[in-house]
C-alpha positions in Angstrom: 61.0 -20.8 -304.2 62.0 -21.4 -307.8 62.0 -25.0 -309.1 65.7 -25.0 -309.7 66.5 -24.1 -306.1 64.1 -26.8 -304.9 65.8 -29.3 -307.2 69.2 -28.3 -305.8 67.9 -28.6 -302.2 66.4 -32.0 -302.9 69.7 -33.3 -304.3 71.6 -31.8 -301.3 69.3 -33.6 -298.9 69.6 -36.8 -300.8 73.5 -36.6 -300.8 73.5 -35.8 -297.1 71.2 -38.8 -296.4 73.4 -41.1 -298.5 76.5 -39.8 -296.8 75.0 -40.4 -293.4 74.0 -43.9 -294.3 77.5 -44.7 -295.6 79.0 -43.3 -292.4 76.6 -45.2 -290.3 77.4 -48.5 -292.1 81.1 -47.9 -291.8 80.9 -47.1 -288.1 78.6 -50.1 -287.5 81.1 -52.4 -289.4 84.0 -51.2 -287.3 82.2 -51.4 -284.0 80.7 -54.8 -284.5 84.1 -56.2 -285.8 85.6 -55.1 -282.5 82.7 -56.7 -280.6 83.4 -59.9 -282.6 86.9 -59.9 -281.3 85.8 -59.0 -277.7 83.3 -61.9 -277.7 86.1 -64.3 -278.8 88.3 -63.1 -275.9 85.5 -63.4 -273.4 84.8 -66.9 -274.6 88.3 -68.0 -273.4 88.1 -65.8 -270.3 84.8 -67.3 -269.1 86.1 -70.9 -269.8 89.1 -70.2 -267.7 87.1 -68.6 -264.8 84.5 -71.4 -265.0 87.2 -74.0 -264.8 88.9 -72.3 -261.8 85.8 -71.7 -259.8 83.6 -74.7 -260.7 86.2 -77.2 -262.0 84.5 -77.3 -265.4 83.8 -74.8 -268.1 80.4 -73.9 -269.3 80.0 -75.2 -272.9 79.1 -72.5 -275.4 77.8 -72.3 -279.0 81.2 -71.1 -280.4 82.1 -74.7 -281.1 78.9 -76.7 -281.7 75.4 -76.9 -280.3 76.0 -80.6 -279.6 78.4 -79.9 -276.8 76.3 -77.3 -275.0 73.1 -79.3 -275.3 74.4 -82.7 -274.3 76.0 -81.1 -271.3 72.6 -80.0 -270.1 71.2 -83.5 -270.1 69.4 -83.2 -273.4 70.5 -84.8 -276.6 71.2 -83.1 -279.9 70.0 -85.0 -282.9 70.4 -82.8 -285.9 72.6 -79.8 -286.8 71.4 -79.0 -290.3 68.5 -76.5 -290.7 65.7 -77.3 -288.3 67.7 -78.7 -285.4 66.0 -80.8 -282.8 66.8 -82.1 -279.4 65.5 -85.1 -277.4 64.0 -84.4 -274.0 64.0 -87.3 -271.7 61.4 -88.0 -269.1 60.7 -91.1 -267.1 58.1 -92.4 -269.6 58.8 -90.9 -273.0 61.1 -89.2 -275.5 60.1 -85.8 -276.7 61.4 -84.0 -279.8 61.5 -80.3 -279.8 63.0 -77.7 -282.0 65.8 -75.3 -281.3 66.9 -72.3 -283.4 70.0 -72.7 -285.5 70.8 -69.0 -284.7 72.1 -70.2 -281.4 75.2 -71.6 -283.1 75.1 -70.0 -286.6 75.7 -66.2 -286.5 78.0 -65.6 -289.5 80.9 -63.3 -289.2 84.6 -63.6 -290.0 85.7 -63.6 -286.4 83.1 -66.2 -285.4 84.4 -68.6 -288.1 88.0 -68.1 -286.8 86.7 -68.7 -283.2 85.0 -71.9 -284.2 88.1 -73.3 -285.9 90.3 -72.4 -283.0 88.1 -73.8 -280.3 87.6 -77.0 -282.2 91.4 -77.5 -282.2 91.7 -76.8 -278.5 88.9 -79.3 -277.8 91.3 -82.1 -278.6 93.2 -81.2 -275.5 90.2 -81.3 -273.3 90.0 -84.4 -271.0 86.5 -85.8 -271.1 84.9 -88.5 -268.9 83.8 -90.9 -271.6 81.8 -92.9 -269.1 79.3 -90.1 -268.8 79.0 -89.5 -272.5 75.5 -89.9 -273.9 75.2 -90.6 -277.7 72.4 -90.6 -280.1 72.9 -91.5 -283.7 70.6 -89.9 -286.3 70.8 -88.7 -289.8 69.0 -86.3 -292.1 67.3 -89.4 -293.5 65.6 -89.9 -290.1 64.7 -86.3 -289.4 63.0 -84.4 -292.1 60.4 -81.7 -292.1 57.0 -83.3 -291.8 58.4 -86.6 -290.5 56.5 -87.9 -287.5 58.8 -90.8 -286.6 62.5 -90.9 -286.1 64.9 -93.7 -285.6 67.5 -93.5 -282.9 70.3 -95.7 -281.7 70.7 -95.2 -278.0 73.1 -96.8 -275.5 72.5 -98.1 -272.0 73.0 -94.7 -270.5 69.8 -93.4 -272.1 67.9 -96.5 -271.0 69.1 -95.8 -267.5 68.0 -92.2 -267.6 64.5 -93.2 -268.9 64.2 -95.7 -266.0 65.2 -93.1 -263.5 68.3 -95.2 -262.4 70.8 -92.4 -262.5 71.3 -91.1 -259.0 73.2 -88.4 -257.3 71.8 -85.5 -259.4 70.7 -82.4 -257.5 67.0 -81.7 -257.9 67.6 -78.0 -257.8 71.1 -77.1 -259.2 73.1 -74.4 -257.4 73.3 -71.3 -259.6 76.6 -70.7 -261.4 79.0 -68.1 -260.0 77.8 -65.6 -262.6 74.2 -65.9 -261.7 72.4 -64.3 -258.7 71.7 -66.6 -255.8 69.5 -64.3 -253.7 66.2 -65.5 -252.3 64.3 -63.5 -254.9 65.9 -65.4 -257.7 66.0 -68.9 -256.1 62.9 -69.0 -254.0 61.3 -71.4 -256.4 63.9 -74.1 -255.5 62.3 -74.6 -252.1 59.0 -75.6 -253.7 58.1 -79.2 -254.3 56.3 -78.3 -257.5 57.8 -76.0 -260.0 55.4 -73.5 -261.4 55.6 -70.0 -262.8 55.0 -67.0 -260.5 51.4 -66.0 -261.1 49.7 -62.8 -259.9 46.0 -63.5 -259.8 43.3 -60.9 -259.1 39.6 -60.9 -259.3 36.7 -63.0 -257.9 37.6 -66.5 -257.2 34.2 -68.3 -257.6 32.0 -65.9 -259.5 34.2 -64.7 -262.3 32.5 -64.7 -265.7 35.7 -64.5 -267.7 39.5 -65.1 -267.3 42.2 -63.0 -268.8 45.9 -64.1 -269.3 48.6 -61.4 -269.6 51.9 -62.4 -271.2 54.9 -60.0 -270.9 57.7 -59.5 -273.4 61.4 -60.2 -273.4 63.4 -59.5 -270.2 60.3 -58.2 -268.5 57.9 -59.5 -265.8 54.3 -59.6 -264.7 54.8 -56.2 -263.1 54.6 -54.7 -266.6 50.9 -55.4 -266.3 50.2 -55.4 -262.5 51.8 -52.0 -261.9 50.1 -50.3 -264.9 46.8 -51.9 -266.0 45.6 -53.8 -262.9 45.0 -50.7 -260.7 43.2 -48.9 -263.6 40.6 -51.4 -264.4 37.0 -50.4 -263.5 35.2 -51.9 -260.6 32.9 -53.7 -263.0 35.9 -55.3 -264.7 37.5 -56.3 -261.4 34.3 -58.0 -260.3 33.8 -59.7 -263.6 37.2 -61.0 -264.7 39.9 -63.1 -263.1 43.2 -61.5 -264.2 46.3 -63.6 -264.4 49.7 -62.0 -265.0 52.7 -64.5 -265.2 56.4 -64.3 -265.0 57.6 -66.4 -267.9 60.0 -69.2 -267.3 63.4 -67.7 -266.6 62.2 -64.2 -265.7 61.0 -62.3 -262.7 60.2 -64.6 -259.8 59.6 -67.7 -261.9 62.0 -70.7 -262.0 65.3 -70.2 -263.9 66.5 -73.8 -264.4 70.1 -74.0 -265.5 69.5 -77.0 -267.7 66.6 -75.6 -269.7 66.9 -74.5 -273.3 63.7 -72.4 -272.9 62.0 -73.7 -276.0 58.5 -73.0 -277.1 57.2 -76.2 -275.7 58.8 -75.6 -272.3 57.2 -72.1 -272.1 53.8 -73.3 -273.2 53.9 -76.3 -270.8 54.7 -74.0 -267.9 51.9 -71.6 -268.7 49.4 -74.5 -268.8 50.8 -76.1 -265.6 50.8 -72.8 -263.7 47.5 -71.2 -264.9 45.2 -73.2 -267.1 45.3 -76.4 -265.1 45.4 -75.3 -261.4 42.9 -72.5 -261.9 40.7 -74.6 -264.1 40.6 -72.0 -266.9 38.3 -73.2 -269.6 38.0 -70.1 -271.8 40.1 -66.9 -271.6 41.1 -63.7 -273.2 44.8 -63.2 -274.0 46.8 -59.9 -273.8 50.4 -60.2 -274.9 53.3 -57.8 -275.5 56.3 -58.2 -277.9 57.8 -61.7 -277.5 54.7 -62.7 -275.5 52.7 -62.3 -278.7 54.5 -65.4 -280.2 53.6 -67.5 -277.1 50.0 -66.1 -277.2 49.6 -67.2 -280.8 51.0 -70.7 -280.1 48.8 -71.0 -277.1 45.7 -69.9 -279.0 46.4 -72.4 -281.8 46.9 -75.1 -279.1 43.6 -74.2 -277.5 41.5 -72.9 -280.4 38.1 -73.4 -278.7 39.1 -71.6 -275.5 40.3 -68.2 -276.7 37.7 -65.4 -276.5 39.8 -62.5 -277.7 43.4 -62.1 -278.7 45.1 -58.7 -278.1 48.7 -58.3 -279.4 51.0 -55.4 -278.6 53.9 -54.9 -281.0 53.9 -58.5 -282.4 57.4 -59.4 -283.9 56.1 -60.9 -287.1 58.5 -60.5 -290.1 57.6 -61.7 -293.5 60.2 -64.2 -294.7 61.0 -64.1 -298.4 60.9 -67.4 -300.3 64.1 -69.3 -300.4 65.5 -67.6 -297.3 66.1 -69.4 -294.0 63.5 -68.0 -291.7 65.5 -68.1 -288.5 68.4 -66.2 -290.0 66.1 -63.7 -291.6 64.3 -62.9 -288.4 67.6 -62.5 -286.5 68.9 -60.0 -289.0 65.6 -58.0 -288.8 65.5 -58.0 -285.0 69.3 -57.5 -284.6 70.7 -55.8 -287.8 74.1 -55.1 -286.3 73.6 -51.3 -286.4 74.8 -48.8 -283.8 71.7 -46.6 -284.1 69.1 -46.4 -282.8 70.4 -47.4 -279.4 67.6 -49.9 -278.8 68.6 -51.7 -282.1 72.2 -51.6 -281.0 71.2 -53.2 -277.7 69.2 -55.9 -279.5 72.1 -56.6 -281.8 74.5 -57.2 -278.9 71.9 -59.4 -277.1 71.3 -61.5 -280.1 74.8 -61.9 -281.7 77.2 -62.1 -278.7 76.8 -65.0 -276.3 79.8 -64.0 -274.1 79.3 -60.2 -274.1 75.7 -60.7 -273.0 76.9 -63.1 -270.3 79.3 -60.4 -269.1 76.5 -57.8 -269.1 74.3 -60.2 -267.0 77.2 -60.7 -264.7 77.3 -56.9 -264.0 73.6 -56.2 -264.1 71.5 -59.2 -263.3 73.7 -60.8 -260.7 73.8 -57.5 -258.9 70.2 -56.4 -259.5 69.7 -55.7 -255.8 72.5 -53.1 -255.9 71.2 -51.4 -259.0 67.6 -51.3 -257.7 68.9 -49.8 -254.4 71.0 -47.1 -256.3 68.0 -46.3 -258.5 65.8 -45.7 -255.5 68.5 -43.7 -253.8 69.1 -41.4 -256.7 65.4 -40.9 -257.4 64.7 -40.7 -253.6 62.2 -43.5 -254.2 59.9 -41.2 -256.2 60.1 -43.4 -259.2 58.4 -46.8 -259.6 61.2 -49.3 -260.3 59.1 -52.2 -261.7 60.5 -51.9 -265.1 64.1 -52.0 -263.8 63.3 -55.0 -261.6 61.8 -56.9 -264.5 64.7 -56.0 -266.7 67.3 -57.3 -264.3 65.7 -60.4 -262.8 66.8 -63.1 -265.3 69.8 -65.3 -266.0 71.9 -65.2 -269.1 70.9 -68.8 -269.9 67.2 -67.9 -269.8 67.5 -64.7 -271.8 69.9 -66.1 -274.5 67.9 -69.2 -275.2 64.5 -67.5 -275.0 65.6 -64.8 -277.5 66.9 -67.3 -280.0 64.4 -70.2 -279.6 61.3 -68.0 -279.4 61.8 -64.9 -281.5 64.2 -66.2 -284.1 63.3 -69.9 -283.9 59.6 -69.4 -284.6 60.3 -67.3 -287.7 59.2 -70.1 -290.0 56.2 -71.2 -287.9 54.3 -67.9 -287.3 52.8 -68.1 -290.8 51.2 -71.4 -289.8 50.0 -70.0 -286.5 48.4 -67.0 -288.1 46.8 -69.2 -290.8 45.2 -71.3 -287.9 44.0 -68.1 -286.2 42.4 -66.9 -289.5 40.9 -70.3 -290.4 40.1 -72.1 -287.2 39.7 -69.5 -284.5 36.6 -67.3 -284.2 38.0 -64.9 -281.6 38.4 -61.2 -282.2 42.0 -60.1 -282.9 43.1 -56.6 -281.9 46.6 -55.2 -282.4 48.2 -52.1 -280.9 51.5 -50.6 -282.0 53.4 -47.5 -281.0 54.3 -45.4 -284.1 57.7 -44.5 -282.5 58.6 -48.1 -281.8 62.3 -48.4 -282.9 62.6 -52.1 -281.9 59.7 -53.7 -283.8 58.5 -51.6 -286.8 54.8 -50.9 -287.3 55.0 -52.9 -290.5 55.0 -56.1 -288.3 51.5 -55.4 -287.1 50.2 -54.7 -290.6 51.9 -58.0 -291.7 49.7 -59.8 -289.1 46.6 -58.0 -290.5 47.4 -59.2 -294.0 47.5 -62.8 -292.7 44.4 -62.3 -290.5 42.2 -59.8 -292.3 39.7 -59.5 -289.4 42.4 -58.2 -287.1 42.1 -54.6 -286.1 45.3 -52.5 -286.0 45.5 -49.4 -283.9 48.8 -47.3 -284.2 49.4 -45.0 -281.3 51.1 -41.7 -282.2 54.0 -40.6 -280.0 54.4 -43.9 -278.2 57.1 -46.5 -278.5 57.7 -50.2 -277.5 57.2 -49.6 -273.8 55.2 -46.4 -273.5 52.4 -48.0 -275.6 51.3 -49.3 -272.2 53.3 -47.4 -269.5 52.3 -43.9 -270.7 48.6 -44.7 -271.4 47.6 -47.3 -268.8 44.3 -45.7 -268.0 43.2 -45.4 -271.7 44.5 -48.8 -272.5 42.6 -50.4 -269.6 39.4 -49.0 -270.9 40.2 -50.2 -274.4 40.8 -53.7 -273.1 37.4 -53.7 -271.3 35.7 -52.7 -274.5 37.5 -55.5 -276.4 36.5 -58.1 -273.8 33.0 -56.9 -273.7 32.8 -57.4 -277.5 34.0 -60.9 -277.0 31.0 -61.5 -274.8 28.1 -58.9 -275.1 26.5 -60.2 -272.0 29.1 -58.7 -269.8 28.2 -55.4 -268.0 29.1 -52.0 -269.3 31.7 -50.2 -267.2 31.1 -46.6 -266.2 33.8 -44.2 -267.1 33.8 -42.7 -263.5 34.7 -46.1 -262.1 38.2 -46.1 -263.7 40.9 -45.7 -261.0 43.0 -42.6 -261.0 
């Protein structure tokens, strides 16, 4: 083909791509502008329904984080930049960070919504006797500050002394949450712990392995794929622990939790590390679970044998850019295509639309699971569907923002600690066709931790990196664990389950 024709073809392709990009941007702008309006309408609709059914409306982040957080029994102490809340226990005050993306998602309609609701707040009758106040300023809370000064009233003192009575130990789920036994079975237990699926020898295990699933998933992501495919040698050598994270699967879904990093880590420690007396362990984590895995490894640097991350959501934050907002725009760029990006954008930007989605899907998960089995004649394993549906809006919304977005400025420090203070092997797997978290994220981790080994799997995406290759991946994990401890036995290939 002559060079002139090639040049013309190249220009034509470039023009078509540019036209397609412009059309995509235009359609995305229109669609998300309409969604902004819909979310505003649903904000008032849910307030009305909440008030009619439960005599009070559920505070939302359209107005201020202060209202929604203080209503949950926690106290908001800063609204600029790195916001923090105070968690009250019977013996101490604990500061923990929340993501500003919970209440700062810039759009024209959101600004109008905020102003309108602030005006309507003046007409809301509040019980001042139950108001809890904490006075703080930016002078008291700054990055790197270890002590803060608070002015607290007698209500706080009463809470700390455990003198406030009449509170339900296990709050009844809201009308928009599922109240089936599967979702509320944890409320009958005297000790709240995560749901843990443990397999392997109880007394003679040489190593322990902790599996951490990703966003709106469950322990079944591992137990239905990898666990049956480990070799007999591995099953007799390792204790395998797969957990349902706080707010997901069969684990507790407390309505008053903000699902912060500290809460997730504390529950993992209380549910696995402490009761099973785990001293050293391997970690295998997927997507959002990679953030928790890194934080856990940094907290227990001498205990981690190997660290295996699948599709870690690590985005480099440019200098001078607010980390949480940057990560939110990377994870949820407000685009209609690809569909998984569109779904992530809705989940991240729209508090009330996502609550409506959970009302239809999560509250009625038993119906959707039944219909799925009926249509497929029960020939299809539904563990992915069950994991996707079994959560509450409160859990999903806060976990998404406080873990994925909220740790955007802290992952650099975690990776630096892994590089400088941990001696464990780091292995990373990523599907080349992953449209949710780009492959560049794994290479970004490798740049921070040069010893990390990255393996990109052709033809696989965010889910099929495990689901479509469970047998192969099970063998790869055994090789990784054996490298962490050469004394462990070599598994024979014919021992792998079919």
